[in-house]
N, C-alpha and C positions, 0 to 999 in steps of 0.2 A: 720343732714345734712352732716356730714363727712362720713357716711356710704354709699358706692356706691349703695347698693341695694335699698336705699330709693328712688332714682330717678326712678329706674326701676319699683319699686312697685307703685310709684305715677303715672307714665305714664300708666301702665296697669290698675290701679284702676280707673283713669279718663276715659280711653277709654271704659272700660267695664261698668262703671256706666252710661255713656252717651248712650252707645249702648242699654243697657237694658231698657231704657225709651221706646223703640219702641217694642221689642218682647213681653213685658208684656201686652201691649194693643192688639197686634196682636193675641196672644194666647187666651186672654179672649174674644175679640170681635168675633173671629172665632166661638166660641161656641154659642154666642148670635145670630149670623147670621144663624147658622144651625137651631136653635130653631125657628127663624122667618120664614125661608124657609119651615120648616116642617109644621108650622101653616098655611102658605099660601097654601101648597099642600093639607093639610087636609080640610081646611075650604073654600078655594077659595077666601078669603077676600084679596082684592088688597092692603089694608093698610100695610100688612106685606111685600108684594113685594116692595112697595114704601120705606118702612123703610130699607129693605135689600139693595135696589138699592142705597140709599143715603149713608148708612154706608159702603157699599162695596168700594165706592170711597175713603173714609177716610182710610179704611183698606189698600187699594192699596198704598196710599201715605205713610202710616206708614210702610208697608212691605218694600217698596223701600228704605226708610231711614234706616231701620233695616239691610238690606243687605249691604248697603254702609258702615255703621259704624261697621259692624261685620267683614269685611274683614281684617282690620289691626290687629285684635287680633290674627288671625291665624299666621300672619307673626311674631308677637312678641314672640311667642313660640320659634322661631328660632333665632331671632335677639337679644332679651333681656334676654331670659331664656333658652339659649342653653344647659347649663349644666343640668338643670332640665329636658329638653326634652330628652337629651341623657340618663338620668337615668330612666325616667318613660314612655317614648313613647311606649315601648313594651306593655304597658297596656292601658294607656289613649288614645293612638293613635287609638285604635280599635273603641272606641265610637265616637271620633271626626270624623273619616273617615265615619262611618255609618251615622252620622248626616248629613254630606255633600252629600254623595252618595245616601242615601235612603230617609231620611226624608225631607231634603231641596228640593230635586228634585221633590218629590211627591207634596210638597206644592207649589213650584214655577210653576210646570207644569199646575196647575189648577187655579192659581191666575188670569191669564188673562181671563180664561173662566168665573170665578166668576164676575170679574169687567166689562168685555166687551161683554161677550157671551150670555147674557140673551135673546136678541132678536133672536138669531139663535138656541137656545136650547129650548127643551120642559121644562116644570116646573120640571119634574122628573129629567131630566139630569142636570138642573141648581142646583137643590137640591143636586145631586150627586157631582157636582163640589164644592159646599160649604162644603159638608161632607169630601171630599178629602183634601181640604185646612185645615179644622179643624184637621183631623187625622195627616196630615203632620206636622202642627205646633206643635201639642202636642207630636208627636213622636220625633220631633227635640228637644223639651224640655226635654224629658226623656233621650236622649243620652247625652245632656249637663249636666243635673243634675247628671246622673250616673258618669260622669267624675269627677264632683266636689265631689260627695259622696265618691269616692275612695280616694280622697285627705283628706277627713275628717275621714274616717273609712276604711282603706285599707284592702280588702279581695280578695281572689282568685288569688293571685300573688305568685311568687317565685323570689328569687334573684339568678341571673346567671352572674358570672363574674362582679359583681358590678353593674348590671343593673336589673331593674324589668322586668319580663316576665309574660305573662298571663298563669296561670296554670289551673285554674278552671273557664272557661268562664261564666257558669251559676251563680256561686257564685258572680262573679264580676257584671254581668248584673242585678242580683236580690238581690243585697246588701240591707239589711234592711234599712240602712241609705238612700239609693237612693229612695226606695219606699216611705218612709215617707216624705223625703225632696221634692220629686216630687209632692206628693199630696198637700203638703203645698204650694209649689210654684205655682201650677196650680190654686188652690183656690184663691191665692193672685192675680193672673193675671185676674181672673174673677171679683174680687173686683174692680180692677183698671178699667176694661172695664165698669162695671156696674155704677161706679161713673161718668165716662166720658159720658156715654149714658144718665144718669139721669141729669147731668149738662146741656147737650144740651137741653133736654126736659124742664128743668127749665128756661133756657135762652129764649126759644121760648114762653113758657107760660107767662113769665114776660113781653115779648114784645107784647103779644097778637097775635102771628103769628103761622101759621101751627098748629092750635089747635088740630086736630085729632092726628097728629104725636107727638106733645108734650105730650099728654096724654099717648100715647103708650110708648114713651121713659121713662116717669116717672113711669108708672105702671110696665113695665118689668125691668127697671133699679133698682128700689127699691126692688122688690121681688127677682130677681136673686141675687142682691147685698146682701140682708139679708142672704140668704142661704149660699152664699160664705163666708161672714164675719164670720158666726158661724162656718163653716168648717175650716176656717183659725185658729180659736181659739181652737176648739175641734171637732174632735179628733186629727187633724194633728199637731197643735201647741203644744198641751199637750204631744203627743207622741214624738215630736221632742225634747222637753225639757227633757223627760225621757231618750232619747238616749244620750243627752249631759251629763246628770248626770251619766249615766252608763259608757260611753266611754271617755268622756273628763271632768272629775270632776274639774280639775283646771280651765277650761273654765267657768263652771257654777259658781264657786266661784268668778271669775273676773267679770262675767256678773252682779252679785249681789253686787260687792264690799265687799265680805265677806272674812274676814281675819282669823276669829276664827272658830273652828269646834264646832259642838254640835247638839243635837237633838232639836225638836221643833223650827227649823230654821225659822227665820223671813223673810218674803218677803218684800223687801224695795220698797216703792212707790216713795218716794222723799228722796234725800240725795246726798252728794258729796263725792266720793271716795278720800281719802287722803292716797295715796300710800306711801308717805314718812313716815307718822306716823303710817301706817298700821292700819287704821280705816276708818269708814265712818262717816262723819260729818252730823249733823242735820237730822238724819234719822227718817223717819216716815214710819212705816210698819205694817204688820199684823203677829202676832205670829203664828208659826207652818205652815203657808201656804206654804213656800218654801219646807219644808220637804214633805208635802203632794203632791205638784206639781211634785217634783223630784222623789219621791219613793212611793207615794200612802199612806203614813202613817206619822203621826207627830213624831213617835218614832225613825225614822231612822236619824242618824247623817249626816248632810251635811258638808263635809270637807271644811275648810277654806284655804286660800292661804298660810298660814304659814306652812301647812303640806307638801307643795311641794317645791322642789328646785327652787330658784329664776330664774334660767336660763330656766325653763320650763313654767314660767308665760307668758301669752300673753303680747306682747311688748308695747301695748298702752291700759292699763286697763281703763283709764278715758274715752277714745273715745268708747271703747267696752261697758262700763257700760251705757253711755248715748245713744248709738245706740240701745241697747236692750230695754231700758226703753221708748225711743221714739216709737219704733216699737210696743211694748206691749200697751202703752198708746193710740196710735192712733187706734190700732185694737179694743180696747174696745170702743172707741168713735164711730168708724164706725158702730158697732152693734147698738148702741143707735140711731144714725142718721137714718140708714136704717130701724130700727124697727119702729121709729116714722113715717117715710115716708110710710111704708106699712100700718100701722094702719090708717093713714089719707086717704090713697088710698082706703082701704076697705070701709071706711065711706063716700067716695065720696067727700072729702074735701081737697085733696092734692093740686089741681090746684088753689083753692081759698086761700090757706095758703101762703101768699106772704113772710112771714118771713122765713118759712122753704124752700121755693123755692130759696130764696137768699142764704141760707145755702147750699142747694144742688148744686147750680150753682158755688159757690165759693169753695166748698170742693174738687173739682176734683184733685187739685195738691197733696193733702195729701196722697192718696194711693201710688203715686210715691215716696213720702218722706218715707212712711212706708216700702215699698219694698226695697228701697235703704238702709234704716237703718237695715232691716233684713239681707241683704247680707253683710253689714259691720259687723254685729254681727257674722255671720258665718265665714267670712274670717279673721277678727281680732281675733276671738276666737280660730282659728286654729293655730295662731302664737305661737311660733316661727318656726312652721313646714310648709313646702310645702306639704309633704305627712306625715300625722300625725304619729309621733313616729318613722318615718323612715328617713326622709330627711329634713334638715333644710332650711329655706328660704335663709339664708346667704350663703348657698352653691349652690344655683340654678341659680343665675344671670350670664350673660355673662361677663366675665372679659375683653374681647376684646372691649366691648362697654363702653366707658368712661361715667362718670357722665355728662360731658358737652354735649356729643352726645345725651344722654337720655333726658336731659333738653331741648336741641335744638328741638328735634322731638316732645317733649311734647308741647312746644310753638306752633309748626306748627300744631299739632292736635287741639289745642285750637282754633286757628284762623279758621281752616277748619271747625271744628264742629260748631263754631259760625255762619258761613255763611250757613251751612246746616240747622241749627236751624231756621234761618230766612226764608229760602226757605220753610221749613216744615210749619212754622206758616203762611206764605203767602198762601200756597196751601190749608191748612186746613181751614184757615179763609175765603178763597174764597168759599169753599164748604158750610161752615156754613152760609155765607151771601146769597148764592143762595137758600139754604135750600132744603128740599125734594120736590119732584114733588107734585103739587096740586092735590087734589082728582079728579078733572075733567079729568086730564091727565093720571090717573092710569089705 
């Protein structure tokens, strides 16, 4: 609490976690809308148009809240993290500018056509609008992820008079960390959207309402969700773990609460990291699995935290450890839930399985929890660096902004975002109550 950077980090952490609740659904739902519009174009079946029309409204509300909550973060680079911006803007400013000037404008230019323009556009043109929104949202995601990837694994830069400048643009834009992190992030966004779509389908099925649309949401949600859940785990999650092992070995040790080095490293399923005693308590794990996941062989040694200077350890090992295990545990559970849903759907028994419908309806918050835990893992694991190995977090905050000012604005953001959350829930709840158009009106 005595560290001034704590309040700056807490404020930015709160605003970005809250903000990301919206883009993850936007990006995932954009893909599902494209698939539905494509099916409507190919088959002429109006049920896909009705599904797209209904979910486009929810997409629009979600997009608007994402824009509103994203604006403050741009300003925080200047107000709360001015020294970091002065140091790194010559590199990360490039992708942040491209996100705003290219990707965001592409997406926002076609959102209105997607949500309101169906009556005035042909099916092909409306499909084109959906495609443009998807491309814009995913391109936006790439520029943001590339920015974060540079902070995790800086490449393509040079140091000029104490500031970073962009020296090799292609190396920066196609950073291997960015490519893998992007694939992992996009797959996770589709998981979130699939669970939300499935939850709404389960909700209507349990109420006995909108039967055709409920079946459509359940079928598409579980199948798209299963594919995305598997992709999150492998190959994207597996490759991300190997990058951490290669470039941030101290982070891997902290994620697993591993203090001692050695081969045949155990993957801990349950345990409590005891940093003071330099051990993990009550551990339950699988021998050799961590070595295999990190390096592809049980014979490679996984380095423990004792091998690294303490001032390079992540600053909150306990929270990092639990965030990683929550993310990994939920990801495994998602595969099982969606796999069961697909199996019952193929057998024609999903709508009749009320127990699973309840699970699917109540499960939709958990992908949000998993993605939040995933980002906490990435950002806590990077500490104590803002740009890994180059620039420490303690050197990046604005000295002219006091802890009191940071806390005051944090309280203000909390109140504002609480109101925005209520508005969002009201608008989405109203759409869910109205439901999709009945078949007779399709």
